[in-house]
N, C-alpha and C positions, 0 to 999 in steps of 0.2 A: 187697351186693353186693363181694365177694372174691378179691384176685388175688396169690396170692404174699402167702396170710396178711395181707396190708393189706382192712382191712376202707371200702372207699370208700360205702357206700349215705350216710350221713351228707350227705358232700360235693356230693356227685354231685345230694342232692337237694334242697340249697339253690340249686345252681347252677342244677336242672330249676326253681327258685321263682321265679329270677331277684334271687337277694339270693348274698352271700358269706358264707359256712360264717364261724360264729362261731367264738370262741377257743375254747369246750369241744370244740366238734367239730372243729378245725382243728386244732389244738396237736399232738394224740395220733396224727394224719397224718400232720404234719410231721416226728417225731420217728421215726414206722417207717421214713418216707420218705429220712430223710436218714442212720438205721443202717444203711438198701441197701443208702444211696451210697454208704457206708464199706464197707464188703463189695466191690462194684461197680469204685470205680474202682480199689480198687488191682489190678485184670487188668490195665489199660492196663499199671499196674507192674509186674505177671511178664512181658506178651509183651515188656519193651521189658528185662529182666535177661536172661530168654530167650534171646531173637533179640538183643542187647547194637547192640542199634539204634533209631533214632528215627526210622528213616524214615515221611517224610506227617508228620508231626505238627506243627502248627504254637507254632510257641514264643510268639509274640502271646501266641493261644489261652489258654496254661494262663497265662501272667503273666495275663490278665488276672482269669482266675476266682482266684487266689491274691489278688488286689486285695477281688476282689469279696468273698469269706470272710472278709475281714483288717475290712474298714469295717462286716459283720453280725455280730464276732464283738462288733466293739468298740462297737457301739455293747448290745448283750445286756448288755457291760461298765457299757455307763454306764449304764443305765436301772436296774442292778442286780437282774438277773435272776437266780432261783436256777439251780444249775449241771445242772440234772435239763433245765432252758429251751434252754438254748444247749448242751451237754456234746459234743452232736452234732456241731455247728458248729464246733468247738474241734477237733476227731479232722478233718475235712474240712479244716481247715484245717490242721494239721500234714501230715496225709498230701498234699495239695498241691503243699507246700513241698519234699515228700522228695520226686515227681512234677516239681518243674521243676529241684531240683537233680539229680535224672537224666538229664533230659533234655537239661540245661548240662553233665552229665560226659559224654554222649554227645556231643556238638553240635562239642567240640574239633577245630581251636582256638578259643578263645574269643572272640567278637569285644569292640571295643570297644563296641556299644552294648549286650552284656549285662552287660558288669561294670558300665557305669554303671546299668540299670534295678535287676543286683541290690544295689548300691551302697545306693540312691538308697530302693528299700525298706527294705533295715537299717535306714535312716539315721530313716525316717518311720514305717515300722510303728509301731514301741515309744509314740511319742510320740501318733498312732492308739489303739493300742487303752492308753492311759495314759487319754483322755480327753483331756490337754490342746489340748485344738482350740476356736475358740473357734466355742459354743454353735448360731450359726447356718451355718453353715460343717459344721456335725456335721451334726445336719438335711440340707445338702441332696447331701452326699457318702451320707446312707443313704439318701433318694430318690433316688440313679442309680446307685446297687448292683445294684436290677433292669434299669438299660437296659444295667451294667458285662456283668451277665452275658447279656444275647443280646448282645451287641458283641462278644463273648468265640468266641461261635458264628461270625460269619461271616467271620476268616481260617481258620480251620478244613476249611469248605464251597468256603471258592475252594481251598483247597490239591487237597484233595477234588478239585475240576473239572478243573485246572488240569496234576494227573497222576493222572488218570482209577485213582485207587486212594486207600484210607483207610489203607497202611500199618500201622502198629501200633495202630492208633485201636481204641476195645475196644465191642464190640455193646450187653454188661451195660451197662458205665458210660452211657451211648446209653441204652440200653430204659430204664435209672430217672431219667435227664432227663428225658424225653419222657415218662414217667408223673407225676415231679412239677412238670412245666409245666402238664400237662391239669387237675390240680386246683390245685396251690396256687397254681404264680402265676395261672393263669386267664388268660394273653393267645395271643390271635390269633398274633402273631408268637414269642410263644418255641411256642408247640407248632409251628408255622412251623418253625422254623430246627432245631430238636428233629428234627422227624418230616424235614428235609430230611437230614439226616445219619446217622441210621435207615436212609435211601432209598437215601443214597449208599453204606456199607456191603452192603448185601445187593448192589450193584448190583455194588462193585468187585473185592469181598471175591476173586473170584476169577480177577480181571483183570487182568493181569501191569500194573508200575508207568511210566508214560511211559518214565523214562528208563535203562528193563531194556531194552527194548525196542528204541528207539535207539541203545544199546550193538550190541546185536544185529543192525544195519542197518550199522553203520559195517564 
């Protein structure tokens, strides 16, 4: 089974037999998905720059994604994996940092919480990436990354529901996230949250944000 040039046969076959895909089956798939995710994530950046707006985007969601990518990349570096095994992940982190910087820029004036969050990340991230963390804590951080990525979806889902709009959220980005959760994560919660975001984009894309409607009625 091929979708967008990605062969899902091996992974889906293993999951169908009740087994998690082995490394030889999973790594090429993860690499392909991450490569597409890099391209897909850039569509959100392009939309923001085109419209000069971060309307409808949850800052907390994108901050949590940066944390998740940082932990995942730090673990790969700590284990001494070859660059080919985590190269796409490094680019995703760089892209996520660029995206959050753009969101901060268009969300000016920057609040105290945002400034403190940015400073804490700049202070802690280099230590984590360098692996200068207690081994037990490091393993705990790595184990928490999936929960962090899943938790990152909740504020965005709530913001979409509250605004009755998905603003500058990219359909392509969320489509790739959904595909990844279907195969790589194999998590019911991950599939459900990503499917919810996709559904909201389809439902709300033609609807005007609640804030705009309220302005017109004043």
